[in-house]
Legacy VTK file of the C-alpha trace (Angstrom):
# vtk DataFile Version 3.0
C-alpha trace
ASCII
DATASET POLYDATA
POINTS 245 float
0.000 0.000 0.000
1.337 3.414 -0.939
2.134 5.722 1.963
0.321 9.044 1.467
2.406 12.200 1.437
2.119 14.724 4.236
0.421 17.135 1.848
-2.136 14.520 0.843
-2.960 13.947 4.515
-3.227 17.701 5.112
-5.649 18.169 2.245
-7.772 15.239 3.376
-8.003 16.526 6.956
-8.721 20.114 5.897
-11.473 18.910 3.541
-12.951 16.647 6.203
-13.090 19.377 8.859
-14.746 21.752 6.417
-17.243 19.276 4.984
-18.198 17.876 8.388
-18.879 21.333 9.796
-16.333 20.838 12.588
-14.023 23.639 11.395
-14.308 26.982 13.157
-13.214 30.548 12.317
-10.942 31.486 10.619
-12.144 30.018 7.350
-11.284 28.181 5.265
-9.335 25.686 7.420
-6.998 25.014 4.487
-3.444 26.314 4.557
-3.390 26.858 8.325
-3.468 25.106 11.680
-7.240 24.575 11.587
-9.504 25.760 14.358
-12.058 23.189 15.431
-15.235 22.651 17.434
-14.336 21.677 20.991
-10.993 23.495 21.197
-11.875 24.812 24.669
-12.819 21.331 25.865
-9.512 19.987 24.552
-7.688 22.736 26.471
-9.559 21.752 29.641
-8.599 18.114 29.149
-4.955 19.074 28.618
-5.064 21.059 31.866
-5.995 17.857 33.729
-2.713 16.211 32.743
0.273 16.104 35.128
2.583 17.471 32.425
0.470 20.624 32.382
0.000 20.881 36.123
3.740 20.616 36.780
4.666 23.215 34.147
5.415 26.798 35.099
6.775 27.941 31.733
5.079 26.955 28.475
6.108 27.541 24.895
2.957 27.720 22.777
2.043 28.255 19.146
0.004 31.350 18.215
-2.772 29.640 16.248
-6.529 29.948 16.865
-7.258 26.416 18.168
-4.674 26.843 20.946
-6.054 30.215 22.088
-7.932 28.537 24.989
-4.667 26.840 26.000
-2.784 30.133 26.148
-5.558 31.858 28.095
-5.837 29.024 30.581
-2.080 29.034 31.106
-2.073 32.722 32.048
-5.081 32.328 34.327
-3.264 29.537 36.147
-0.201 31.729 36.643
1.976 30.121 33.988
4.293 32.189 31.801
3.800 31.673 28.075
6.418 32.154 25.370
5.429 32.449 21.721
7.756 32.730 18.752
7.769 35.944 16.760
6.197 35.176 13.337
8.764 33.489 11.111
11.447 34.153 13.760
12.237 37.316 11.843
13.702 39.258 14.783
16.860 38.797 16.841
14.487 39.004 19.825
12.510 36.111 18.444
10.206 35.269 21.353
7.275 37.041 23.006
6.909 36.671 26.769
3.404 36.677 28.203
3.827 36.931 31.973
0.536 36.848 33.908
2.016 39.222 36.496
2.739 41.801 33.792
-0.590 41.650 31.947
-4.046 43.020 32.670
-6.176 41.624 29.844
-5.339 37.955 29.325
-7.961 37.531 26.602
-6.490 40.311 24.477
-2.861 39.433 25.181
-3.245 35.854 23.971
-4.580 36.710 20.502
-2.158 36.890 17.583
-2.415 40.666 17.305
-2.659 41.241 21.047
0.427 39.181 21.864
2.645 41.453 19.770
1.088 44.490 21.443
1.079 43.333 25.064
3.833 40.710 25.101
7.455 41.537 25.823
9.777 40.703 22.950
12.919 38.969 24.216
15.977 37.245 22.845
16.727 33.566 23.475
19.110 34.491 26.294
16.100 35.803 28.257
14.033 32.639 27.851
14.140 30.236 30.816
14.030 26.467 30.579
10.733 25.380 29.041
8.592 22.906 31.006
6.021 22.087 28.318
5.630 22.758 24.596
2.169 23.031 23.048
2.096 22.745 19.261
-0.652 23.246 16.720
-1.245 20.432 14.256
-3.041 19.697 11.026
-2.879 15.942 11.658
-1.334 13.542 14.163
-0.693 9.821 14.030
-2.600 7.833 16.653
-2.232 4.244 15.449
-0.802 2.580 18.567
0.912 -0.101 16.496
2.321 2.269 13.883
5.895 3.540 13.743
4.508 7.019 13.157
2.342 7.028 16.270
2.755 10.500 17.743
4.015 11.953 14.485
2.735 15.454 13.801
1.944 17.171 10.524
1.937 20.958 10.577
0.902 23.309 7.810
4.138 22.656 5.952
6.393 25.634 6.642
8.601 23.906 9.216
8.745 26.704 11.774
7.434 24.686 14.711
10.169 22.067 14.346
12.768 24.788 13.780
11.705 26.630 16.939
12.122 23.375 18.872
15.572 22.828 17.365
16.659 26.348 18.348
15.447 25.848 21.923
17.261 22.492 22.046
20.439 24.083 20.708
20.243 26.618 23.555
19.622 23.938 26.234
16.148 25.323 26.946
14.475 21.991 26.104
15.793 18.442 26.054
14.541 14.987 25.181
12.580 14.901 28.449
10.568 18.049 27.705
6.969 16.978 27.002
5.378 18.131 23.754
1.577 18.284 23.472
-0.990 19.171 20.851
-4.739 19.784 20.989
-6.721 18.601 17.968
-10.155 17.464 16.838
-10.723 13.725 16.690
-10.950 14.035 12.894
-7.315 15.198 12.856
-6.172 11.882 14.335
-5.114 9.544 11.533
-3.942 5.956 11.210
-1.771 6.684 8.167
1.902 5.831 8.143
3.114 9.428 8.320
6.485 10.078 6.668
8.943 11.029 9.438
12.237 12.872 9.080
15.014 13.430 11.616
13.899 17.008 12.296
10.248 16.136 13.004
9.241 16.561 16.655
6.906 13.779 17.881
4.050 14.395 20.294
4.022 13.024 23.832
0.420 14.115 24.437
-2.363 14.224 21.851
-5.478 15.743 23.371
-8.909 15.923 21.755
-12.160 17.138 23.315
-12.939 13.493 24.136
-9.678 11.759 25.046
-5.970 11.892 25.778
-3.638 9.776 23.688
-0.083 9.210 24.894
2.033 7.567 22.208
4.397 5.135 23.851
6.683 2.233 23.319
9.840 2.029 21.252
8.178 2.918 17.953
11.046 4.967 16.599
10.070 8.099 18.548
13.190 10.233 18.732
13.515 13.980 19.114
15.838 16.236 17.129
19.017 17.015 19.059
19.374 20.554 17.782
19.583 22.281 14.438
20.336 20.278 11.312
22.289 22.919 9.417
22.330 20.848 6.226
18.561 21.402 5.854
18.713 25.198 6.033
18.918 27.195 2.847
20.980 30.362 2.538
17.706 32.253 2.178
16.337 30.963 5.481
19.615 31.721 7.247
19.427 35.246 5.912
15.824 35.673 7.061
16.307 34.408 10.649
18.865 36.388 12.695
19.048 33.900 15.576
20.177 31.177 13.169
22.997 33.330 11.900
24.077 34.025 15.469
24.017 30.381 16.466
25.901 29.366 13.333
28.583 31.981 13.892
LINES 1 246
245 0 1 2 3 4 5 6 7 8 9 10 11 12 13 14 15 16 17 18 19 20 21 22 23 24 25 26 27 28 29 30 31 32 33 34 35 36 37 38 39 40 41 42 43 44 45 46 47 48 49 50 51 52 53 54 55 56 57 58 59 60 61 62 63 64 65 66 67 68 69 70 71 72 73 74 75 76 77 78 79 80 81 82 83 84 85 86 87 88 89 90 91 92 93 94 95 96 97 98 99 100 101 102 103 104 105 106 107 108 109 110 111 112 113 114 115 116 117 118 119 120 121 122 123 124 125 126 127 128 129 130 131 132 133 134 135 136 137 138 139 140 141 142 143 144 145 146 147 148 149 150 151 152 153 154 155 156 157 158 159 160 161 162 163 164 165 166 167 168 169 170 171 172 173 174 175 176 177 178 179 180 181 182 183 184 185 186 187 188 189 190 191 192 193 194 195 196 197 198 199 200 201 202 203 204 205 206 207 208 209 210 211 212 213 214 215 216 217 218 219 220 221 222 223 224 225 226 227 228 229 230 231 232 233 234 235 236 237 238 239 240 241 242 243 244
């Protein structure tokens, strides 16, 4: 049986969310980390997990379906770090500290985070206790080698952000990585996996928590793979140039 490409899986999931009516604003779900019905319930279920409860500092993605995650983190007194879009600044992270903010709802939106968050360089980021990633699809076949594999929207920034944090000793192979998704984003396909793909330790839907386990080839990147970075991307991302030099 032919293994579908990541893009084929993306298109299938985007179409399914749209046609089933489970996609939520912004529309269409295609070309993005799709928002979904039950995102708040998934955030609540994530908050019940020990990995969440033990975390004081969370690195989160800025996408719409994880907005309830970011808001809940601040309300529970956790500090949230978000990457600046496309890592285009030397100060490539935004710090959302609940002690420094007044309006958590505004500060956790994409536009509000850049307005109310404090832009900091990697040297001002503490060790991260939990990473929350947005996903288009995740592998949940318990017997499959790609169980826990994540498919993003295809630009590679989430994995690159992880690699940068690893390079700076701010995460390691014990740092849990979670995602919140709709059940329709959970797939049994054999997802193509590369060395720079970051697997999920926690997959949380509105209805369940899936913890990929076993020795199914789940390894985390041990830093930046410089051979995968084009001269153009190095030019666009100042922190990469600094780490390389």
